[in-house]
C-alpha positions as a printed Julia matrix, in Angstrom:
215×3 Matrix{Float64}:
  -3.15    1.97   13.84
  -4.57   -0.53   11.36
  -8.3    -1.35   11.6
  -8.12   -4.45    8.85
  -5.71   -7.01    8.5
  -2.6    -5.6     6.25
   0.65   -6.67    5.18
   3.75   -6.25    6.72
   5.19   -2.93    4.27
   8.62   -1.28    4.76
  10.13    2.05    3.2
  13.44    3.22    3.56
  12.92    4.61    6.93
  11.4     1.52    8.23
  14.13   -0.63    6.83
  17.04    1.87    8.41
  14.78    1.25   11.55
  15.11   -2.56   11.69
  19.28   -2.87   10.63
  19.84    0.3    12.95
  21.55    2.51    9.77
  20.96    5.47    8.59
  18.02    6.33    5.9
  20.95    6.73    3.33
  22.14    3.59    3.7
  19.01    1.69    3.2
  18.73    3.67   -0.22
  22.07    3.07   -1.14
  21.51   -0.94   -0.64
  18.95   -0.05   -3.49
  20.85    1.7    -5.35
  23.75   -1.15   -5.42
  21.07   -3.82   -6.0
  22.15   -5.08   -2.25
  18.35   -4.87   -1.59
  16.05   -6.16   -4.0
  13.46   -4.49   -6.26
  10.5    -2.73   -4.52
   7.66   -5.22   -3.97
   5.06   -2.36   -4.64
   4.97    1.18   -6.21
   2.55    3.31   -4.54
   2.42    7.22   -5.6
   5.71    6.94   -7.2
   7.42    5.79   -3.59
   9.24    2.12   -3.38
   7.7    -0.65   -0.85
   9.29   -3.55    0.45
   7.5    -6.83    1.78
   9.0    -7.45    5.68
  10.11  -10.8     4.14
  12.29   -9.38    1.07
  13.76   -6.88    3.77
  14.43   -9.99    6.56
  16.69  -11.74    3.33
  19.33   -9.31    3.79
  19.54  -10.41    7.42
  22.76  -12.05    8.41
  24.79  -10.59    5.24
  27.71   -9.39    5.76
  27.63   -7.15    8.69
  23.48   -6.17    8.41
  22.27   -7.77   11.41
  17.91   -6.78   12.17
  17.98   -5.65   15.55
  14.88   -7.59   17.06
  13.59   -5.82   19.6
  13.32   -3.07   17.2
  11.67   -5.46   14.87
   9.26   -6.89   17.48
   8.24   -2.78   18.11
   7.95   -2.48   14.47
   5.31   -5.7    14.45
   3.82   -3.97   17.73
   2.79   -0.99   15.55
   0.82   -3.0    13.31
  -1.5    -5.36   15.7
  -3.34   -6.88   12.67
  -0.17   -7.14   10.29
   0.87  -10.32    8.66
   3.38  -11.52    6.45
   3.68  -12.31    2.9
   6.27  -14.21    1.17
   5.48  -13.44   -2.03
   4.5   -10.42   -3.97
   2.17  -11.85   -6.13
   0.17  -12.63   -2.85
   0.33   -8.85   -1.87
  -3.39   -7.01   -1.92
  -3.79   -3.91   -3.95
  -2.63   -1.19   -1.9
  -3.07    2.54   -3.21
  -1.27    5.83   -1.76
  -2.53    9.67   -2.35
  -1.83    9.46   -5.84
  -3.71    6.33   -6.96
  -6.58    7.17   -4.74
  -7.06   10.37   -6.49
  -7.37    8.61   -9.94
  -9.84    5.93   -8.43
 -11.6     9.0    -7.14
 -11.67   11.33  -10.16
  -9.66   13.66   -8.11
  -6.22   15.79   -7.77
  -3.83   14.54   -4.79
  -4.01   17.74   -3.43
  -7.9    16.91   -2.65
  -7.29   13.89   -0.98
  -4.69   15.46    1.04
  -7.29   18.1     2.03
  -9.78   15.39    2.79
  -7.59   13.7     4.61
  -6.85   16.82    6.72
 -10.56   17.3     7.23
 -11.11   13.66    8.39
 -13.65   13.73    4.86
 -11.8    10.09    3.74
 -11.35    7.35    5.89
  -8.3     6.77    7.82
  -5.11    5.29    6.12
  -4.74    1.2     6.89
  -1.41    1.74    6.95
   1.37    4.8     7.5
   4.83    3.87    5.69
   7.78    6.22    5.54
   5.57    9.0     6.76
   2.97    8.16    3.65
  -0.63    6.85    4.2
  -1.31    3.99    2.45
  -5.11    2.32    2.2
  -5.97   -1.22    0.77
  -7.89   -0.3    -2.6
 -11.21   -2.02   -1.08
 -10.8     0.63    2.09
 -10.97    3.33   -0.6
 -13.8     1.8    -2.62
 -15.77    1.01    0.74
 -15.52    4.56    2.17
 -16.7     5.92   -1.48
 -19.54    4.07   -1.71
 -20.71    5.05    1.66
 -20.23    8.57    0.86
 -21.78    7.93   -2.72
 -18.74    9.51   -4.21
 -17.91    8.62   -8.21
 -15.48    5.58   -8.89
 -13.56    5.79  -11.77
 -13.84    1.87  -13.12
 -11.1     2.25  -15.63
  -8.66    3.26  -12.86
  -9.73    0.67  -10.25
  -9.55   -2.22  -13.35
  -5.77   -0.59  -14.12
  -4.52   -1.28  -10.36
  -6.4    -4.28  -10.25
  -4.51   -5.99  -13.39
  -1.15   -3.95  -11.89
  -1.01   -1.16  -13.86
   1.19    1.16  -11.82
   2.81    4.64  -12.12
   6.92    4.02  -12.11
   8.97    5.42   -9.53
   8.99    9.08   -8.84
  12.89    9.99  -10.39
  15.58   10.72   -8.09
  18.04   13.65   -8.86
  17.69   15.31  -12.38
  14.37   17.01  -12.83
  12.9    16.0   -16.49
  12.78   18.49  -18.97
   8.89   19.48  -20.06
   8.79   17.15  -23.15
  10.5    13.77  -20.69
   8.24   14.71  -18.01
   5.05   14.61  -19.65
   2.91   11.54  -19.4
   2.06    9.16  -21.7
  -1.26    8.85  -22.71
  -3.22    5.77  -21.84
  -4.81    3.95  -24.68
  -8.76    4.26  -24.9
 -10.95    1.25  -23.47
 -12.15   -0.36  -25.63
 -15.86    0.11  -26.83
 -18.17   -1.5   -24.33
 -22.55   -2.62  -24.98
 -24.9    -1.3   -22.02
 -28.52   -1.77  -21.37
 -31.0     0.09  -19.66
 -30.27   -2.08  -17.11
 -26.59   -0.95  -16.36
 -27.23    2.72  -15.59
 -24.47    2.33  -12.92
 -21.76    0.44  -14.84
 -22.86    3.13  -17.99
 -22.19    6.02  -15.93
 -19.09    4.58  -14.44
 -17.32    4.03  -17.6
 -18.68    7.09  -19.08
 -17.23    9.42  -16.42
 -13.61    7.22  -16.75
 -13.42    7.72  -20.25
 -14.4    11.33  -20.34
 -11.51   11.86  -17.24
  -8.68   10.85  -19.7
  -9.85   13.23  -22.32
 -11.93   11.42  -24.6
 -14.71   12.07  -26.53
 -17.78    9.58  -26.66
 -20.2     8.7   -29.25
 -23.08    6.7   -28.29
 -25.1     4.85  -30.75
 -28.59    3.04  -30.75
 -27.98   -1.07  -30.22
 -29.34   -3.6   -32.72
């Protein structure tokens, strides 16, 4: 059960449930362009606002089952509707959480299994999702390091693309692009915390750091 207010989000499983069709049917709607582009990509998986999915209601033979819609909403007591993804808060999956905390996805999965990270705010199509602020609050309470550059990237809307389907990429194609280095910054002795976060973020991306005395 969600403990904070979260937007109603659906994956292919929830869309199939609402329209009383197979999950593969929802996937075909996406491929054919009948279902709009995802409102969110988290951990490489596509998600849609409930309002986006509801636009299909009444198109051709596509009808939302009202009882199932009520069941879905009842499962997220503090859920709310958003009409435009512009108002969607920053939502993260395991992969984004791992980058924010300077870990790998396997570590986050282990923490979940051992209850060493806050419970997910949502489970959509079997995958856990959190509000970014939930993850940040939990990290501060547990005194875990936070990678400031990853937080800034997420807040700026920078996301990894959806996981490729079908043909696996060859090694050269699968190699991730290296992110541009962050701009140089100046810190004073009063900025110890921010300086430490910035240093950790830069080193985590594989860059070296040169420290120069101030003027």
